[in-house]
VMD Tcl script that draws the C-alpha trace (Angstrom):
set ca {
  {3.50 63.34 8.99}
  {1.51 64.21 12.16}
  {2.72 62.50 15.73}
  {-0.76 60.69 16.00}
  {-0.52 59.24 12.44}
  {3.12 57.85 13.68}
  {1.56 56.53 16.63}
  {-1.20 54.97 14.66}
  {1.41 53.13 12.54}
  {3.33 52.05 15.34}
  {0.33 50.89 16.91}
  {-0.59 48.93 13.88}
  {2.68 47.35 13.39}
  {2.81 46.21 17.25}
  {-0.58 44.48 16.84}
  {0.28 42.57 13.67}
  {3.40 41.31 15.60}
  {1.41 40.33 18.52}
  {-1.00 38.69 16.07}
  {1.75 36.88 14.47}
  {3.46 35.35 17.64}
  {-0.25 34.77 19.16}
  {-1.40 32.64 15.99}
  {2.12 31.14 14.74}
  {3.88 31.29 18.04}
  {1.09 29.40 20.19}
  {1.42 25.64 20.23}
  {-1.55 23.59 18.78}
  {-2.20 19.90 18.59}
  {-2.86 18.31 14.87}
  {-3.80 14.70 14.65}
  {-2.58 12.85 11.58}
  {-2.89 9.63 9.68}
  {0.68 7.73 9.73}
  {1.21 4.14 7.78}
  {2.81 1.29 9.43}
  {6.07 -0.38 7.31}
  {7.00 -3.65 8.45}
  {10.57 -4.56 8.43}
  {11.46 -8.42 8.09}
  {14.54 -10.40 8.56}
  {16.10 -11.04 5.06}
  {16.23 -14.67 5.55}
  {12.76 -16.14 4.05}
  {10.03 -15.14 2.31}
  {7.01 -13.92 4.16}
  {3.65 -12.18 3.71}
  {2.34 -9.66 6.38}
  {-1.00 -8.18 7.34}
  {-1.10 -5.31 9.80}
  {-4.55 -4.56 11.34}
  {-4.68 -1.54 11.57}
  {-1.93 -0.58 9.03}
  {-1.75 3.08 10.07}
  {-2.01 4.68 12.74}
  {-3.47 8.28 14.73}
  {-0.50 10.05 15.60}
  {-1.28 13.37 18.06}
  {1.46 16.12 17.06}
  {2.10 19.57 19.27}
  {4.07 22.04 17.53}
  {3.78 25.75 16.50}
  {1.75 26.71 13.36}
  {5.05 27.37 11.70}
  {6.84 24.35 12.75}
  {3.85 22.09 11.42}
  {3.87 24.12 8.08}
  {7.66 23.42 7.84}
  {7.60 19.90 8.66}
  {7.27 16.96 6.28}
  {4.50 15.14 8.09}
  {2.79 14.10 4.62}
  {5.32 11.54 3.77}
  {6.14 10.28 7.33}
  {6.21 6.46 8.01}
  {6.42 4.21 10.97}
  {8.81 1.11 11.00}
  {7.95 -1.67 13.01}
  {10.86 -4.63 13.60}
  {9.74 -7.92 13.12}
  {13.07 -9.38 12.50}
  {12.78 -11.62 15.58}
  {9.36 -12.87 14.26}
  {8.34 -15.72 12.76}
  {5.31 -17.19 11.33}
  {2.19 -16.66 13.65}
  {-0.05 -14.22 14.75}
  {1.14 -11.29 17.38}
  {-0.12 -8.23 19.11}
  {2.81 -5.90 18.61}
  {3.86 -2.63 20.43}
  {3.76 0.42 17.99}
  {7.01 1.97 19.02}
  {6.06 5.69 19.61}
  {9.84 6.49 20.30}
  {10.82 5.74 16.74}
  {8.82 8.67 15.49}
  {10.92 11.80 15.72}
  {10.35 14.87 13.88}
  {12.32 18.10 14.79}
  {10.26 20.73 16.84}
  {7.46 18.68 17.00}
  {6.09 16.71 20.08}
  {4.95 13.30 19.45}
  {1.99 13.30 22.07}
  {0.01 10.14 21.52}
  {-0.57 7.21 19.05}
  {-3.67 5.19 18.73}
  {-3.86 2.38 18.41}
  {-0.49 1.54 20.67}
  {-0.85 -2.09 19.57}
  {-1.51 -3.61 16.34}
  {-2.24 -7.26 15.51}
  {0.36 -8.58 12.95}
  {-0.06 -11.73 10.73}
  {3.06 -13.53 9.70}
  {2.62 -16.13 6.92}
  {5.14 -18.00 5.13}
  {4.70 -17.65 1.21}
  {4.01 -20.94 -0.62}
  {4.08 -21.79 -4.46}
  {1.77 -23.91 -6.48}
  {2.06 -24.76 -10.29}
  {-1.54 -24.67 -11.80}
  {-2.75 -24.64 -15.73}
  {-3.73 -22.01 -17.51}
  {-7.73 -21.95 -19.06}
  {-8.34 -19.65 -22.05}
  {-11.64 -17.77 -21.30}
  {-13.74 -16.45 -24.22}
  {-16.26 -13.79 -24.15}
  {-19.00 -15.69 -25.87}
  {-19.52 -19.09 -26.48}
  {-17.43 -20.49 -29.71}
  {-19.08 -22.44 -32.48}
  {-16.28 -25.01 -32.45}
  {-13.67 -26.62 -30.15}
  {-10.81 -24.22 -31.10}
  {-7.12 -25.89 -31.10}
  {-5.11 -23.65 -29.54}
  {-1.42 -23.32 -27.90}
  {-0.86 -21.75 -24.78}
  {2.71 -20.79 -23.59}
  {3.25 -21.25 -21.11}
  {0.75 -23.66 -20.26}
  {1.22 -23.33 -16.46}
  {1.84 -20.49 -14.26}
  {3.35 -20.42 -10.80}
  {1.22 -18.92 -7.86}
  {2.77 -17.17 -4.98}
  {1.06 -16.59 -1.70}
  {0.05 -18.18 1.70}
  {-0.95 -21.56 1.08}
  {-4.36 -21.02 2.79}
  {-4.68 -18.68 0.05}
  {-3.70 -20.88 -3.01}
  {-4.50 -24.31 -1.95}
  {-8.01 -24.28 -3.57}
  {-6.82 -22.49 -6.69}
  {-6.76 -25.32 -9.24}
  {-6.07 -23.22 -12.55}
  {-5.97 -19.44 -13.61}
  {-8.18 -18.01 -16.30}
  {-7.19 -15.63 -18.99}
  {-9.20 -12.36 -19.10}
  {-12.02 -12.95 -21.76}
  {-11.06 -12.76 -25.00}
  {-12.75 -12.08 -28.71}
  {-12.97 -15.31 -30.36}
  {-12.99 -13.43 -33.69}
  {-10.48 -11.21 -33.22}
  {-8.08 -14.33 -32.10}
  {-9.23 -16.13 -34.89}
  {-8.03 -13.25 -37.03}
  {-4.78 -12.23 -35.40}
  {-3.84 -15.85 -34.97}
  {-1.35 -14.88 -31.74}
  {-2.28 -12.77 -28.90}
  {-0.62 -11.91 -25.71}
  {-3.19 -12.15 -23.14}
  {-3.22 -11.24 -19.26}
  {-4.55 -13.38 -16.52}
  {-7.05 -13.19 -14.35}
  {-5.75 -12.15 -10.78}
  {-6.54 -14.50 -7.85}
  {-7.74 -12.74 -4.76}
  {-6.03 -12.27 -1.50}
  {-3.14 -10.78 -2.89}
  {-1.95 -14.10 -4.43}
  {0.83 -13.36 -7.11}
  {1.17 -15.02 -10.66}
  {4.34 -15.43 -12.71}
  {4.14 -14.99 -15.30}
  {1.28 -12.39 -15.64}
  {0.61 -12.80 -19.42}
  {0.48 -15.64 -21.75}
  {0.74 -16.18 -25.56}
  {-2.27 -17.63 -27.28}
  {-1.69 -19.37 -30.68}
  {-4.73 -19.95 -32.81}
  {-3.72 -23.62 -34.80}
  {-7.44 -24.51 -36.10}
  {-7.57 -24.34 -39.56}
}
mol new
graphics top color blue
foreach p $ca { graphics top sphere $p radius 0.5 }
foreach p [lrange $ca 0 end-1] q [lrange $ca 1 end] { graphics top cylinder $p $q radius 0.2 }
display resetview
């Protein structure tokens, strides 16, 4: 091989190495969204609302370190164990977020609004709902006929009954017994149980 060809190959290799270190070795900045996970006291049941529920985190690292880090599964935990029911402005603990070989430069916002509500319960009756107007008043057995609502008192105090999802009357008349889901209220209110048994008793 001619000497000038060797020099060309060597120059190509050196330029590739230089490109690699410039592109992959130079620190860059990247902004990612990280969800916030509240940590509550084990004593008592509470509902927590976070606003916002995730923050923008500015990272600085080389491309290779960013590529190798599991940044998609990052979560930021906020300790709320000393807080009781109420509304608070809480600092986001940037110091708790640590990633090997990556610098955490900034978190935005640095404070979030936290609303803590005590979980209340309420017993309400179940109402069977049909897709169409039925020709006669059907005699039905509902098991259970009452369900328990769980949520903040503000969210459940005005709920006086829970409807089933709309049923087909002819199908119920034919099957005689059906297990039916209940319509979920808004605002994250939980229902226990989430299904009831409907028995058609009319002859």
